[in-house]
N, C-alpha and C positions, 0 to 999 in steps of 0.2 A: 585284532585281526583288519586288515584293510581291504578296500575294494578298488580295482583299477576302475578307468573311466569309464570302460565297457561295461563293467558290471554295475557301476552306477546307475548309468543309462538303461541297462536290460530290468534293475530291479526298482526302478525308479517308483513304479505305483504300490511297491511297499514301502519303500522310504519314507512316503508321504503319509502312511497309516499310522495313526498315533498307537495302535495296538502293536506294531510290528516295528517299524522306524530302524534306525540302525541296530541297534541292539539286537532286534529280534532276526534281520538279517543277519546279522553276525552269528546268531545260534544256528540259523538253518545252514548256513557254509559251515560250521563246525561239525553239523550234526551226522552221525552214521546211522542210516536205516536199512531194513532187511524188508524186501518184500519177497513172503510166502507165496509162489503161484504166478506166474505171467501171463494168463489169461485173462476172461473176461473183466474181473475186478481189478487183477493188478496191472494191467495194459494202462487205463485211465491212471490210477492211482500215480502208476511211474511218471506218466507223461506230466501231470500237474505239479510232484513234486521235483521234477527235472527242472521244469520251468521255473519252480521257487526257489531254487537255487542250493537245494539238499546237497553237501559237499560231498559225501559219499554215500552211494546207494548201491545195494547188492539184491540181485534178483534171483530167487532159486525154483528151477522147474528143471524136470527132467523130460518133458514134452517137446515133440516138434510140430511146427506150425500145420493144421491140416486146414482144407477147404470149407469145411463147416465152422471154423474158429474166426472167418473173416465176417460172419454176421453180427459181431460184437467186440472182437478184440483188435480194438483201432490201431496196434501199432506194426501189423502186418499187412503187407499183399498178396497178390496171387504169385509174384516171383518168390516168395518166401515159403511157399508151401513144400513141407519136408525138410526145411532147415530147423536148425535148433533155435527153442523161442527164445530163451535169453541172450544168444549171441546175437540175433538178430535186434531183440530189445536194447540191447546196449549198443547198438551201432547207431539205431534210431534216436536213441536219447542224448547220446553224445552229437549227433548232429543240430538237436536242439540247443544244447547247451554244452560247449564242450570246456566248461571250467569243471564239470564235474569228476570223481573217479567213481568209475562205475564196473562193477564186479559180475559178473553172469556166473553163476552156478549151476551147470546143468546135472543135477541132480537132485532125487527127491529128499525131501526133511522127514526124517523118521525119528522114532523115539530115541534109536540109538545115534543117532547124529545131531538131534535138534538141540542139545545142551552146549557142545563146544561152540555151533555155529552161532547163538543166539545170544551168546557172551561176548560175543564180538561187535554186537550192535547197541545203540542208545535206545532204538524203539522199535517194535516188529509190526507190519501190517500181514494179516492174514487174509485171503481172497481165495483158498482152497476151495475145492467142491468137495470135499472129502473128511468124513467125521474123524475117522484115525488121525489123519495129520492135523486137523484141528486140536485135537487131546492133546498130541503130541509138543505141538507148539507152546498150545497154552500152559502144561506142565513145565516146560522148560523156562517160558517166561517166568512164571512164579517162582522157581527155583534161584534164577539169575535175577530176580528184581528188576526185570526189564517190561514198561508198559506194551500192550497190545492192543492194537486196533483190528477188529474184526468185521468182515463184512461177509453177506452170503444174499445170492437172488435163486429166485426160482418162480418159473411162469412171468406173472405179473407183480410179483412181491418182492421188496428186499429189506434187507435189516442189516444196521450198521453199530457197535458198541465200542466202549473203552475198557479196558479191563487193566488195570492199575493194582494191583495187591489183592484185595477182598472187595467184591465179590469176584471171582474168577470165571473164564468161560466155562468152567465144568460146573459151577453152581447154576449154570443156566440150561447145559447140556450134560447130566450127571453120566449117563450114558448113549453110546451110539443108538440112535433108534432103529429099531428092528425094520422099519418099513422106511428108511431114509430112501430120500430122492434124489436122484441127479438131474442137471439141466439136459444130459442127452437122453433121458428117459422120459422127460416131463416138458421141455422146451423151455425156452425164456424170450424174452422180447429182447432185442439186440440193446436197444437204447438205455434199458434198463440197468445194464452195467457198467454204461458212462455215470449214469445218475449215483449209484451207489458207488464206485470206486472213487467218482470227485467227492463223496461225503467222506470216503476212508482218508482221501489225501488231506483232505480240510482240517479233520478232527487230527492228522497228525503234524500239518503246521501249527494249528493252535497248541499241541502238547510241547513242541520244539521253541516255540515263541512266547510261549505262557498268555497269551491272547484268550481271552473270553474264557466259556466256562466247558470243557470238554464232555463229551458223554460219558464220564467216569461213571460207571454202577449204572446206567440206564441204557436202555436199546431204543434204537429209532426205528420205527416201522414205516414203511413206505408202501402203500396201495397205490400200485400207478394207475389201474383200471378205475379207481375210485377219485384219483387226484387227491387223496387224503394221506397225512401222517400222523402218528401218533408216539408219544414215548413213554415207556413204562421204566419202573424203576424195577431192579434186579437185586432178590435177597441174597444176602451172602449165606451158604450153607453150612451151619455149624458142623455137619458131618462129612462135609468135601473131603475127598481124599487127595486133594491138591493143595487147599489152602485151609482147610476146616483146622478146629482145634485138636483133633485128633492126629 
């Protein structure tokens, strides 16, 4: 896979990195990535993956832009309010990097649709604020053998993990919490979305290029108020209904 002179200049800082170089940049160009959720996490993740040169990127989200999104969803502006998020996002990402194939999917990802959709991609990022969607995406990723980069935020705390086989996300969250909170209900500091979304993009780049050690089987937790991070191991649940022995 060759690069044009414009691409060589565009990706120059990657090409001189020992851990990426030409082969890694070629892998990015060949990659097919799906981002589920084009909101607080999906927006910065999409920006950095587009800038990095991911060749084919799809964004799945049924929502339209609202004024309250603009506090943290950096792909959108006031003029985009009431427009379909993924269509605006595809336009903006295309302006950032016209070398990409961008696929806006203006629909929710459900247990019924996740399987067929996820099989079309090499790597999945989930930044949704909905446990039902998270569990559906995880189950489809396990069934299709696709790695999943998962991020979540609330108030001042965020987390990001990589699930590639066992353990899966369902090992971490066996059931939908009865007291599950949303950002709309409890609030979230806007810049935190940029931190965690960027971490998700970084983990995706590592997975695609083979650079470093991805957060597979680990969960990175960031406490923005304290300015602290910690990483915990995620154990595989042998009774997990998605990836367990049964």
